[in-house]
C-alpha positions as CSV (number, residue, x, y, z in Angstrom):
1,M,19.6,-41.6,-15.9
2,T,22.0,-39.3,-17.7
3,E,22.6,-36.7,-15.3
4,D,23.7,-39.1,-13.1
5,S,26.6,-40.4,-14.4
6,S,27.6,-36.8,-15.5
7,R,26.7,-35.7,-11.4
8,I,29.1,-38.6,-10.4
9,V,31.9,-37.4,-12.5
10,L,31.4,-33.9,-11.5
11,A,31.4,-35.4,-8.0
12,R,34.6,-36.7,-8.6
13,L,36.2,-33.9,-9.6
14,R,35.2,-31.3,-7.1
15,A,37.0,-33.8,-4.8
16,I,40.0,-33.6,-6.0
17,N,42.3,-31.4,-4.0
18,W,43.8,-29.3,-7.0
19,D,45.8,-27.1,-5.0
20,D,47.9,-30.0,-2.9
21,D,50.4,-30.2,-5.3
22,S,52.5,-33.0,-2.4
23,A,49.9,-35.4,-3.2
24,A,51.1,-36.1,-6.8
25,F,54.8,-36.8,-4.7
26,D,52.9,-40.0,-3.0
27,H,51.9,-41.5,-6.3
28,P,54.5,-40.7,-9.4
29,N,54.9,-44.0,-10.3
30,S,51.0,-44.9,-10.7
31,R,50.3,-41.5,-12.4
32,A,52.9,-41.6,-15.1
33,L,51.2,-45.1,-16.1
34,L,47.8,-43.5,-15.7
35,M,48.9,-41.0,-17.8
36,R,50.5,-43.1,-20.3
37,E,47.3,-45.0,-20.4
38,Y,45.0,-42.0,-21.0
39,L,47.4,-41.0,-23.8
40,R,47.5,-44.5,-25.3
41,R,43.0,-44.6,-25.0
42,A,42.9,-41.0,-26.2
43,A,45.2,-42.2,-29.3
44,L,42.7,-44.7,-30.6
45,W,39.6,-43.0,-30.1
46,A,41.2,-40.3,-32.3
47,K,42.3,-42.8,-35.1
48,A,39.1,-44.3,-34.6
49,Y,37.3,-41.2,-35.6
50,N,40.1,-39.9,-37.9
51,V,40.9,-37.1,-35.8
52,E,44.8,-37.3,-34.9
53,A,45.2,-33.3,-35.4
54,A,43.1,-32.8,-32.0
55,W,44.9,-35.7,-29.8
56,P,45.9,-35.8,-26.9
57,F,44.1,-33.6,-24.8
58,F,40.6,-33.1,-26.8
59,D,36.6,-33.9,-25.7
60,I,36.1,-37.1,-27.9
61,A,32.5,-37.2,-27.3
62,E,32.3,-34.2,-29.4
63,H,33.9,-35.9,-32.2
64,V,31.4,-39.3,-31.5
65,D,28.3,-37.0,-31.9
66,A,28.6,-33.5,-31.5
67,E,24.6,-32.8,-30.4
68,T,25.5,-34.7,-27.2
69,T,25.9,-31.7,-24.7
70,T,26.1,-31.7,-20.7
71,P,23.0,-30.6,-18.8
72,P,23.3,-26.9,-18.3
73,D,23.2,-26.9,-14.7
74,I,25.9,-29.8,-14.3
75,A,27.9,-27.3,-17.4
76,D,27.7,-24.3,-15.1
77,E,28.7,-26.3,-11.8
78,L,31.7,-27.8,-14.3
79,E,32.6,-24.1,-15.4
80,E,32.9,-22.7,-12.2
81,L,35.2,-25.6,-10.7
82,L,37.6,-25.8,-13.5
83,E,37.4,-21.7,-13.4
84,E,40.9,-21.8,-11.7
85,L,42.4,-24.6,-13.1
86,A,45.4,-24.7,-15.4
87,P,46.6,-25.4,-18.1
88,A,43.5,-25.3,-20.9
89,S,44.2,-29.0,-21.7
90,L,43.4,-29.7,-18.3
91,R,39.9,-27.8,-18.6
92,T,39.4,-29.7,-21.7
93,T,39.8,-33.2,-20.4
94,C,37.6,-32.2,-17.4
95,R,34.5,-30.9,-19.7
96,G,35.4,-34.2,-22.1
97,A,35.2,-36.7,-19.2
98,V,32.0,-35.0,-18.2
99,R,30.7,-35.2,-21.4
100,W,32.0,-38.6,-22.3
101,A,29.4,-39.8,-19.0
102,V,26.6,-38.1,-21.0
103,L,27.3,-39.6,-24.3
104,R,28.2,-43.2,-22.9
105,E,24.3,-42.9,-21.5
106,A,23.1,-41.8,-24.8
107,H,24.8,-44.0,-27.1
108,S,24.6,-48.0,-26.6
109,D,26.3,-47.9,-30.1
110,L,29.7,-47.0,-29.2
111,P,32.5,-49.1,-30.3
112,T,33.2,-52.3,-27.7
113,D,36.8,-52.8,-29.0
114,L,37.8,-49.3,-27.5
115,P,38.3,-48.3,-23.7
116,D,36.8,-45.8,-21.8
117,P,38.8,-42.9,-23.0
118,Y,38.9,-40.5,-19.5
119,E,39.1,-43.2,-16.8
120,P,42.6,-43.5,-16.6
121,L,42.5,-39.6,-16.0
122,L,40.4,-39.3,-13.5
123,V,42.1,-41.7,-11.7
124,M,44.8,-39.9,-11.8
125,Y,43.5,-36.5,-11.4
126,E,42.4,-38.2,-7.9
127,R,45.7,-39.1,-7.1
128,G,47.6,-35.9,-7.2
129,G,45.8,-33.5,-9.2
130,G,46.4,-32.3,-13.0
131,Y,49.9,-31.9,-14.9
132,H,51.9,-29.3,-16.4
133,L,52.3,-29.2,-20.4
134,E,55.8,-28.0,-21.6
135,E,58.4,-30.3,-23.6
136,Y,57.1,-33.0,-21.2
137,L,54.3,-33.8,-19.3
138,D,54.8,-33.0,-15.8
139,L,53.0,-34.9,-13.2
140,N,54.6,-33.2,-10.2
141,G,56.6,-35.7,-9.1
142,V,57.4,-37.6,-12.5
143,M,57.9,-36.2,-15.8
144,I,57.4,-38.2,-19.1
145,P,57.5,-37.7,-22.3
146,L,54.6,-36.5,-24.8
147,R,55.7,-39.1,-27.6
148,D,53.2,-38.8,-30.8
149,L,50.3,-40.5,-31.3
150,E,51.2,-43.2,-33.4
151,S,53.6,-44.6,-30.4
152,N,50.7,-44.1,-27.8
153,A,48.5,-45.9,-30.0
154,S,50.9,-49.0,-29.8
155,A,51.7,-48.4,-26.2
156,A,51.3,-51.7,-24.3
157,P,47.9,-51.6,-22.2
158,F,48.1,-50.7,-18.6
159,L,45.2,-53.0,-18.1
160,T,44.1,-52.4,-13.8
161,L,42.7,-49.2,-12.3
162,D,42.9,-51.0,-9.1
163,P,44.0,-48.6,-5.9
164,A,45.6,-51.1,-4.5
165,T,47.6,-52.0,-7.2
166,L,48.5,-48.5,-8.1
167,D,49.2,-48.3,-4.5
168,A,51.7,-51.2,-4.6
169,L,53.4,-49.5,-7.9
170,D,53.9,-45.9,-5.8
171,A,55.6,-48.3,-2.8
172,E,58.7,-49.2,-5.3
173,E,61.7,-47.4,-5.0
174,T,62.0,-45.4,-7.9
């Protein structure tokens, strides 16, 4: 059962065309909101487990239960996929998302008041690949300031990851 969830996340990552930088330009508004939502959720998890120093791009499952591991065959396939990707934080979050799927199935006692940390980031990747991290987060079509953990933790949540809503946001004039 655990392997099924991690395989689903791996399949999602494999389906992304990481080399198509132009796809991001079709979804600048939604990608910015999805990244903001990931940063908010990751900040909440970092605060809940007292690992603020690890925020923003980290393997949250490692801090929830360090004993939870990705099945070796899936980990090998994932590493093969990530070999050419940059920055390192992108590879970290992809590994974290796969490991999170394993953790979610292994633990029914995860905090219910905290949202899934990686889903917004996975949807953002699916809408145009990764990002570049410098003074700002460059999402290939829009740049957003990273800000600090507290600012992100207290940001208003973006409650829908519905593709139709995201498409409507991208259709708006910027």
